[in-house]
C-alpha positions as CSV (number, residue, x, y, z in Angstrom):
1,M,-13.8,43.2,-12.8
2,D,-15.8,40.8,-14.8
3,R,-16.8,37.4,-13.6
4,R,-14.1,35.5,-15.7
5,A,-11.2,37.6,-14.5
6,F,-12.4,37.3,-10.8
7,L,-12.7,33.4,-11.1
8,G,-9.3,33.2,-12.7
9,T,-7.7,35.3,-10.0
10,L,-9.3,33.1,-7.4
11,G,-8.0,30.0,-9.0
12,L,-4.5,31.3,-9.1
13,L,-4.6,32.2,-5.4
14,A,-6.0,28.8,-4.5
15,A,-3.3,26.8,-6.4
16,P,-0.4,27.3,-3.9
17,L,-2.7,26.1,-1.1
18,D,-3.4,22.8,-2.9
19,A,0.4,22.3,-3.5
20,A,1.3,22.7,0.1
21,A,-1.2,20.1,1.4
22,P,0.3,16.9,2.8
23,Q,0.5,14.1,0.3
24,P,-1.2,10.8,1.3
25,R,1.1,8.0,2.1
26,K,1.4,5.2,-0.5
27,V,0.3,1.9,0.7
28,W,1.7,-1.1,-1.1
29,R,-0.2,-4.3,-1.6
30,I,1.3,-7.7,-1.5
31,G,-0.5,-10.9,-2.6
32,W,0.7,-13.9,-0.5
33,L,-0.1,-17.2,-2.4
34,G,0.0,-20.5,-0.7
35,I,-1.0,-24.1,-1.3
36,T,-2.6,-24.7,2.1
37,R,-3.3,-22.8,5.2
38,A,-1.4,-25.4,7.3
39,S,2.0,-24.3,8.4
40,S,5.3,-25.9,7.8
41,P,8.6,-25.0,9.4
42,E,10.1,-24.2,6.0
43,L,7.4,-21.9,4.8
44,D,7.1,-20.3,8.2
45,A,10.8,-19.4,8.1
46,V,10.4,-18.0,4.6
47,G,7.5,-15.9,5.6
48,A,9.2,-14.7,8.7
49,A,12.4,-13.7,6.8
50,F,10.3,-11.8,4.3
51,F,8.4,-9.8,6.9
52,D,11.5,-9.3,9.0
53,E,13.2,-7.7,5.9
54,L,10.2,-5.5,5.2
55,R,10.4,-4.2,8.9
56,Q,14.1,-3.6,8.6
57,E,13.4,-1.5,5.5
58,G,10.9,0.6,7.4
59,F,7.6,-0.9,6.2
60,R,4.8,-1.8,8.7
61,E,2.0,-4.2,7.8
62,G,-1.3,-2.4,8.0
63,R,0.3,1.0,7.7
64,D,2.6,0.9,4.6
65,V,1.9,-2.6,3.4
66,L,-1.3,-4.6,3.1
67,V,-0.9,-8.3,2.7
68,E,-3.6,-10.2,1.1
69,R,-3.3,-14.0,1.7
70,F,-4.8,-16.5,-0.7
71,F,-4.7,-20.3,-0.4
72,A,-5.4,-23.0,-3.0
73,E,-6.6,-25.3,-0.2
74,G,-4.2,-28.1,-1.4
75,V,-5.3,-28.0,-5.1
76,E,-2.2,-27.1,-7.0
77,S,-4.1,-26.4,-10.3
78,R,-5.8,-23.4,-8.7
């Protein structure tokens, strides 16, 4: 058997092993944008409702969802 035939056969035998490997879990990224870091009851309620709904749908922060929080530090033009 020549070298090309051997490598081709080896590639065909290894292909099913790759397909059976467990696929990595998809991690979603959410950008949370806010005006200030200071909390207010209205914004806290919105955030709590949003994350409660994510949990009800089976998403867990840090495992399925990464939340990146950004704040404009009171400057709305940012």
